[in-house]
N, C-alpha and C positions, 0 to 999 in steps of 0.2 A: 465432220463428226457432230459438231453442234447443230449444223443444219439438219442432219439426219435425226437428231434427237427432237428438234422442233417439229420436224415433219411427221413424226409418229403420232397418230391420233391419240393413243393412250397417254403420251407425254403431255399433249395440250390439255387433256382432261385432268391429269394429275396436277399440272401447273395451276389450272383454275381452282382445283380443290384446295391446293396449298394456299393460294391467295385468299379464298373464302374462309378457310380454317383460321388463317392468321388474323383476318379481319374480325371474325367472330370472337376469337380469344382476346383480341384487343378490347372489344366491346365488353367482354366478361371480366376484364381486368386481370386476366391471366398473364398477359403480356404488358410491357411497359407502354404507357401512353403519354400524350403531350397536353392533356387537359381538355381538349375538344374531342368528344367521342368519335365523330365522323372522321376528323382529320387523323386521329390515332389509328382508326381502322384502315384508312387508305395507306398511311405510312407503313404500317406493319405488313400489309398485303404486298406492297412494292418491295420491301426489304426481304421478305421470304421468297418472293419470286426471283429476286436477284441472287439470293443464297442458293436457290435451286439451280439457276443457270451456272453460277460459278462452280458448284460442286459437280455438275454434269460435265463441264469442260475439264475440270481438274482430274476427275476419276476417269473420264473418257480417254485422256491422254495415255493412261497406262493399261487400258483395256485392249483386247485384240482389235485390230483395225478392220472390223466388218460391221455391217449394219445391225446384225442380230445382237452383238455384244453391246454396242452403244445403246440399242433399244432396251436391253436388259438393265444396264446401268441407269438409264433414265427412269425406267419404270420403278426400280427398287429405291432409287433416291427419292422419288415422289412419295413412295410408301413410307420411307424412313422419316421424312419431314412431317407427314401426316401423323404418323405414330408418335413423333416427338411432341406435336401439339396436343394430341389426345392424352398422352402420358402426363404432360404438364398440367392439363386440366384435372386429371384424376389425383395427381399429387396435391394440387391446390385444394381440392375437396377434402382430402385426407388430413392435410396440415392446418387448414384454416382454424379449427377449434384450438389447436395448440398455439396459435399465434395471436390469440386474444389476451388482453388488448395489445396492440391497437388494430390488429387484423391484417389479412393478407395484403390489402391494397397499399399498406405502408412499407412493405418489404420490397423496395424498388429493385434491390439486387436480385431477388428471386424472380421477379417479373422480367428482369433483363437476361439472366443467365440460364434459368432452369430449362425452358423450352429448347433453346439452341443446344444446350448440353445434352439433353435427352435425345435430340435429333441426331447428334454426332454418335451417340452410343448405338442408336438404331442403325446408322450407316455402317458402323463396325460390325454389327450383328448380321446385316443383310448383304454386305459387300466386303467380307473380310479380306479376300485376296486382293481386290483392287485397292483397299485402304493400305494394306501392308506394302503393296507395290508402289503406291504414291509416296509413302513415307521413305522408302528406300531410294526412290528416284530423287526426292527432294534432298536427302542427305548427301547424295553423290554430286549434286550440282554446287560446286564451290562458289559459283558466282552469287548464289543466294545467301551464303553464310554471312552473318549469323542470324538472318531474319527468321527462319523457322524456329530456331531455338528460343529466340526472344518472344515469339508468339506464345510458345508453350509456357515460358516463364511469366508472361503477362496474365495468361489464363490462371495459372497457379496462384499468382498474387491476388487476383480477384476472388478466387475460391477461399483463400486463407482469410482475406478481409471479411468475407461473408460469413464464414464459419465462426469467426471470433465474435461477431454480433449475435448469431443464433445461439451461441453458448450461454449468453445471458438469459435467453428465453427458456432454455430447457433445463437449467440447473437452479432455478429459483427455489429458495427454502422457506419463504414466507415472512422474512423480516421486512420492516418498513422500507429500508433502502433497496433490498432486492425486489420487492414488489414495485417500487418506483422505477427501477431499472427495467423491469419486465414490461412496463408500459411505454418505454422509449424504444426507438430504433435509431441506428446510426444514420446521420443525415446524409443526403446525397453528396454534397461537397466533401464531407469527411470520409465517406466510403471511397470516392474517387481518389482523394489524396492518400488515404491509407494504402490503397491498391498501388498507387504510383510509388510510394515509399518502399513498399515490399518489393516491387518490381525493380526499382533502382538498386536495392541491396542485392537482389538476385543477379542482376546484370553485372554489378561490380564483381561479385564472386565468379561469375561466368567469364568475365574478361580476364581475371587473374588465373583461373584454372583451365579455361578452354573446355569446360564440361558443364553442360546445363544440368545434368543429373546431380553432379556434385553440388551445384548451387541450390537445387531444390532440397536435397537431403541435409544440407547445412542450415539453410534458413528456416525451413518449415518446422523442424523440432524446436528450434530456439523460440520461434514465435509462439508455437503451441505451449511451450513452458511458460512463457510470459502470460498467455491467456489463463492457463491453469493457476498460476500464482495470483493473478488478479481476482479470480473467482474465490480462491481460498481466503485471501486477505479480506475480501468483502464479507465473506461469511462470518469470519471470526472477529474482524476489527473494523468493519463498516467503512473501509477505505480502499481505494484502488492503489495498485503498485505505482511507485514513483522512483525517480533515480536514486534518492538517498536511501531507499530500502536496500540497495546493494551493500551498504555499510553494515547491515545486520546479518548478512549471510554467515559470517563466522559463528554467530550465536545460534542461528536457526538450524544449520546443517546437522549438528549433533542431536537435535530434537526431532528430526524428520521421521525417524523410525518410531518414536513415541507417539507422534501425531497420526501417522498413517499405517503403522504396523511394521513389524520386522520384515515380513515377506515383501511389503511394498518397497522398503529400503533396499532389500536384496535385488528385487526385480528392477528397480531403478538403476542400481549399479550395473547390473547385467545389460540393461538397455543402453546405458551410456557407452559401455564398452563395445557393444555391437554397433552402435552408431558410429563410433570413431573408426572401427574396422571398416564399416561400409563406406565411409568417406574416403578412406585410403584406396580401397578396392575400386570404387567407382571412378576416382580420379585417374587411376592407372589405366582403366579399361575403356572409359568413355570419352577420353579427350579427343576432340575433333580438331581439324585444321582450319584455323581462322587466320586470314592475312594479318600480319603484324600491325599494319596501319589501322585496320578496323578494330582490333583488340584495344589498341591504345586509345583510339577515339571513343570507343564504348566505355572503357574504364574511366577515362578522364571526365567524360560527360556525366557519368553516374556519380563519380566522386564529387565533382563541383556542385551538382544539383543537391546532393545530400548535405554537403557542407553548408551551402547557402541556406538550406531549410533549417538546419540546426542553429546556425547563427541568428536566424530570424527569431528564434524562440528565446535567445539569451537576453538578459536585462541590458539596456543601453549603457548602463554605467560601467560594464566590464568590456565594452567594445572600444576599439581604437577609433580615433577620428579618421574619416568623417562619418563612419558608420554610426557612432553614438548619437548623431543628430537625426538619424532616420528612424528612431525608436517607434514613433507613432505610425509611420508608414509601414514598418515591418509588422507591427502589431495588427494593423488593418489588413495586411496581406494574409497573415496566418489565420486570422479569424474568418476571412473570406474563404480560405481553403478548408474551413470546417473545424478549426481548433476551438475548444470551449472558451467562452469569454470570462468565466469565473466559476467558482465552486467546482473545480476540476474533478474532485472525487465523486461528486454527485452527478456530473455530466459525462462520466466515463463511457457510457454507451452512446450517447448522442454524438460525442466527438470521436469515438473509437479509442481503443486501447493505446494505439501508437501515438496519436495526436495528444491524448491526455497525458501520456508519459512525457512527451516533449514539452508540453505546456508547463510541467512541473520542473523543468530545468532551472527556472529562475530561483527555485527553492534552494539551490546549491550555492547561492551567492548572498552574502550579507551586505546590505547597502549602508554606507556610512551615514549616521544621523546628520540632518541638516544643521549647519552651524557648529559642528564639532571642532574644537580648538583647545589649546592650553588655557586660553582666557575663559572659555565656557566651563571647563572643568573646575577652574579656580572659583568661578562664580557659584557653581553648584556646591562646592566644598564649604564656601562661606555661608550659603543658605542653610546647610544642614550640618551644624557643628556637632561635636560628640554629644550624644544624648546623656542627660543627667541620670543620676542613680537614685530613683525613688525608693528602691529596696536596699537595705543595708547589706553589704557583702558579708557573708558568713565566715567565721573564723576558719582558716584552713582551706577556704575555697569550696566550691560546689562541683562535684563530679557530674558529668553528663553522659547519659547513654541514649543514643538514637537508634531505635529498633525498627527498621523499615521492613515490613512484611510483604513478601511477594504475593501479588494477585489477591489482596485482602479487601473485601467489601463487607458491608452490613448484609448478611444473608436475607434479612427481611425485605431488602430492596428488590430481590428477585420476585417477590410477590407470592411465594408459596408458604404453606404451613408445614411445620416440622414436628416430630415427636418430642423434641426438646430444643432448647436454644443452643445453637452451635457455639456462640461466643458469650455465654452467660457470665463468665468471670470478667471479661473485658467490660461488659456493660456495667457490672457492679463497680469496677474501678473508675469508669467514666462518670458515674453518679457521685463517686466519692470526692473527686477533685476536678481537674479540668477535662471535660469530655465533650468535645465538639466535633467538627469535621474539617478535613483537609481537602483542598481542591487541587488535584494532581494535573500535570500538563497534558497527559494523554488518556484516552478512554480505556483501551483494552490492551495496552502494551507500553513499552518505553520505560522500563525500569531505570535505565541509566539516566534518563532525563529527570525523573523524579529525584533520584539521588543527587544529580548535579544541582538542582534547585535548592535542596535543603542544605547541601554542604557549601554552596557558594553564595546563596542569597540572590542569585540571578534568575531571570525569567526566560524560559525558552520561547515565550510568546513574542519576544523581540527578535527572534531568529526565524529563518524560513521554516515553515512547517515541514517536519520530517528530519530536521537537523539532529545530529547526535554530537553534542559539544565535546564529549570525551574523545571521540575519534577525530573530529574536525578542527576544533578550535583551541583546546588547552595545550599550549606550547611553552608556557612559562609559569612560575609560581603564582597562584591565585590567592588573594587575601580573603579567604572565606572563613568558615566556622573553625575548621581544624587548625588553620594557620593562626587565626586570632587567638585561640586558646593555647596553642603551642608557644606563641610569643609571650603568653602570660605564665609560662612555666608548667603547663599541663603536659602530661604524657598523652600522646594521641595515637590511638590504635584502631585499625579497621579489622573486623572479623567478617570474612566473606565466604559464603557457601558456594558461590559461582566459581567456575574455573578462572584461572589468572587472565586468560586471553579475552574473556568476555568484555566487550566494550573498551578494551585497551586499559583496563583498570590498573594493571601492574605498572604501567608507565605513569598513569595519571595520579594515583594516590600520593606519591611523594610530592608532586607539584601542588597538591591540595593542602599539604602540611602534615601528613601522617608520618609518624616516626617508624612505624612498622605495620605489617599486615599479616594476619593469621589466615592462611589459605587452606580452608578445611577440605575443599574438593580434592586437592592433591594429597592430603594426609590420609593415613589409614585409620579412619574413624567410623563409628557405627553409622549406618545409612538410615534414612527415613523409610517409613513403611512403603512408600511409593516414589517413583521417579528417579531413584538412584542418587538423590541429593543427600548431603550430610544431614543427620537428624537435627531437629530443633533442640533436643536435649544437649547434644554436643555443642551446638552454637551458644546456648545459654551458659554452659560450663565455661566456654572460652571467654565470654563476656565477663563473667564473674572473676575468672582468673586474671584477666587484663585489668579490671577495676581494682582488684586486691593488690596488684603489684606495686602501685604507687598512688598517691593522692596529692592533688586532684588529677583526675583522668577524664579524657574524652574518648568514649568508645562508640564507634559507628558499626552497627551489626546488620547484616542482610541475610535472613534465612530464606531458603527456597523450597521448603517441603510442600508448599501450596501451589507450586508451579504447575501450569497446564502441561499436557492434556489430562483430562479427567475421565479417561476410558480404561483405566488399568484394572478396575474391579477389586481393588485392595479391601474395600470396606463393604463388600456385598452382604456380609452377615452381621453388620453392625446394628446395634439397637437404635442408633440415630438415623432417622429416615425422613424422606419427604412424602407427604400424604396426598398431595394433589397436583403433582407435576404431570405434564403430558407423558404418555408411555415412552415416547421416543427420547425423552430427556431425563427420565427418572433416575437411571443409573448414574448419569453424568452429574446431576445435581446432588445425589446422595454422596458420591465420592468427594465432591467439592466441599460440602458442609462438614463432612467428617475430617477432611484435611484442615479445615478451619478450626474444628474443635481441638485437634492436636496443637495447632498454633496458639489457640486460646490458653491451653494448659501450660505451654511454654512461657507465654507472657505472664501468666499468674505466678509461675515459679520464679521468674526473674524479679517480679515486684516483691514477692515475699522475701527473697534474699536481701534486697536493699532496704526493706522495711525494718529489718533487724540490724542493719549495718550502722556502725557509729559515725561513718563518714556521710556528710550531707551529699545527697545525690538526687538528681532529677532524671527521670526516665521518660522519653518521648516515644510513643508507639503510633504508627499509622501504616496504611497500605500504599503500595507503589502505584497501583492502578486497579481497575476492575478486572475480574478474571475473563479471559477470552473464551467463554463458554459458547456453545453452539446457539444457533438461532432459536431452536426449540427450547433451550434452557432459559433464553432471554425473553420468551414470548410475552410474559406479563409485564416485565420491565418495559419492553418496547411499547406495549399497549398503553401503559400508564403515561410514559413520557411523550407519546405521540400527540397527546392532548395539550401539551405545553408549548410555549413559544420556543423559537430557535435558541435564544440565549438561555432559557430555563433547561432545555434539553442538554445544552453544552455543559451546564453546571451539574445536572443530575448524573450524567455519564462520567463525571470526573470526581464525584464525591465519595470519600472513604472515611471510616471512623478515625478519630484523632484522640489520643490520650496524652496528657501532660501531667505526670504524677511526681510528687516529691516526698521523700521520707521525713521531711520537716513540715509537710502540710501546705497545700495551696488552696486558696478560696475556690469554691466551686464556681465554674463558669462554663459556658457552652459556645465558645467562639467558632467561627468559620474563617479559616485562614488558607490562602493559597500556600503551597509548599515553600515558596521563596520568602514568605513572611514568618515562617516558624522560627528561624534562627534569632531575629531580634526579639521576638516574643519570649523565647526561652532565656536569652542573654539578660534581659531585664529581670527575670525571676532568679537568675544566678547572681544578680548584683554586679554585672559587668557592663561597662560603658559600651555603647554602640557607636562605632566610628566608621568613617569612609562610606562604603556602600551600605553597610548596616545602619548608619545614621539616616540615610535616605529612606530605606525600607521601614525603619522604625517609625519615622515621622509619617510615612505614607499609610502604614497599616492602621493608624488611628482614624483615618477617614476612608481609606480604600483597603480593607483587609484582604481583598482578593484581587490580584492583578495577574491574570493568566489567560487562558483561552476565552475567558469571560472576565468582566470587571464587576466587582460588587462593592457597594458603599456600606458603611457601618450601619446604616439604617435599612439595609436589605434591598436597595435598588440595584437592578442588574442592567449591564450593557454588554454588547459585543465590543471588542477593542476599537473598532472603527467608528462606533457611535457614542463614545463617551462625551459628555457635555464639555464645551470649551473651557469652562471654569475649572474642570478637574484634569485637563490634559497637561497643564504645566508640570505638576509633580511627576506625572508618568514620563514625560519627555526628559526631565532631569534624571530620572531613574534609567531610562534607555541610554542616554548619552554617557552616564557614569559606567554602566555595564559595558558599553562598547569600548570605552577607554581602557578598562581593566582587562577585558577578554581579548579584544582584537586591535585596539588602538595603540597609542604611543605611551600609555600608562603614565599620563601626567599626574594623576591622583597619587600614584605610588611614589612619585619623585618629590612630593612635597614634604 
């Protein structure tokens, strides 16, 4: 049969044409090359000739055993391969403008897969009966199992890896990070490793279920969801998905409909249900017979390789001997495989979504500070004795209200002009007494981490990026702000607009020292104009009621009426408007600034109540993070900070307004404090001694008032945490080791 095919004159002509076509397309960079143009052309010509011969033999075995049929198969195969090459060239011409930068030549996976893939499609179109017969014959040959299915799974894995990279190119929105990712392409080692990982996962499922279709339908949607989540997170939060993001799913899922629309939520629910049904149906109907020994070998091999890969990404400190001694070797191995060496969120496209995700596994583990011991804690305690009381303690004590506003920034930082000032009342109050800025731990999210820092005096910068201490680390009473005041006889109350289960607050608040919590979300109270949250008016009423119940009192309040998304249209007819925002962002910005104006009015009402109160009271107001508005709404902010250094950008994207106001008057000042430094700053003005961790932070804030994702000195010098001068690192390390002791260690400080 093969001899007949070779002897047909048209077959030899077609074979020559295929070889010449492959050589030409290698020269034109449509096909993958090896760097030397002539050698690339020769290699591609030989490969395509071999492909032609293999396909002639394979399809010829299922064609009728006569010369005419073999000649027909040979002729049409040659045409299919030529059409595949021509089609690939046309696709290249059509797609090239869309792939700038960096251009078609950088997309190695397209140059590898596109032409063969199109050639296969042309084979199906020109030889449908033979292709179907070949598939059926292959499936009947048990001796080949499971090789044909594994080939299909490998091709599917390669397609998934390729599509995940192309998604970055085709969904860019114009932000600095998205434009930077648009100029990248997944590296060749990273693409190969991503393909291998997806293939191993599919193979493992196949070994368990005996169904390649089930493996495809299970793995592909999950990976597609991971890609979608990464793109959405990059758009709103400028960060790629990481393992610890799974901890925020309970908070995000109720907001899915608000972000993407009710119909999207309904459609997603229906799609998930259909997916689950499809999995069951496919598993029942497509299970093949694979010898038990081969299934076990396939499953065991896949599982061992996947486990080894995951272990290689873990920090050596959590590995058992002797693996812990191989940390450098494992790091070298995974970077050779394409894992990013650093700045994982910025390198998400270079390293691929899967390897970027695995590279962040280290963020799930907290490393013990070097030299941590009871003696070290004793030394830190001696170095930072209880701070003195420069301010006389007022008779009856000073009540404290901390009013942490969801997604609250200075609207002027967005760079637009408005018909009036959305936060005019807060600005007046900040000019009246202490009106500076707070530096929050995260840019566009992470309410619980800002809350954690102000209530404990601890810094999330000492924890892996992405950590959520409320969920991960708080397991025993923490000597923070609430417990300190509780031990001094204060009534401690939290007033919360979020649901109880958000960030595990219902369990955490008693450990922080709160006597009780007012859960407004579960109560039948008036709702805000937008978002379904309790209104700011109700929250202010609850704060006033809590503060009036006894004196002195500490009230922590968290309103959520300014929560994203900002596409509801509640304030479409409002007189407060933005005059110069891009058309695509105008409605979004208008809704946000109107939500801020509502919050501004609530803050003013809160202050006016305590202004006339006979009880001495301090009110602290600041935002938990910047609002996660769209790229279009952030365009001017992004343009402005793009001209700054990296550390300045870090500071600017975490800066929110801060007000510290007292009804007995405080001298006007404009401090910049990281959130973890607010408690000692306020305790001093309340006339309360700072002890323990607060003694450390109180001492530190006088030289380093910002210790967060960036570090700032009192004279305005800025550093990233890893670049702080050696002379200033000692106090920071004392702070780190004391925090570790109280949060994760043996609590030696608490035993003294």
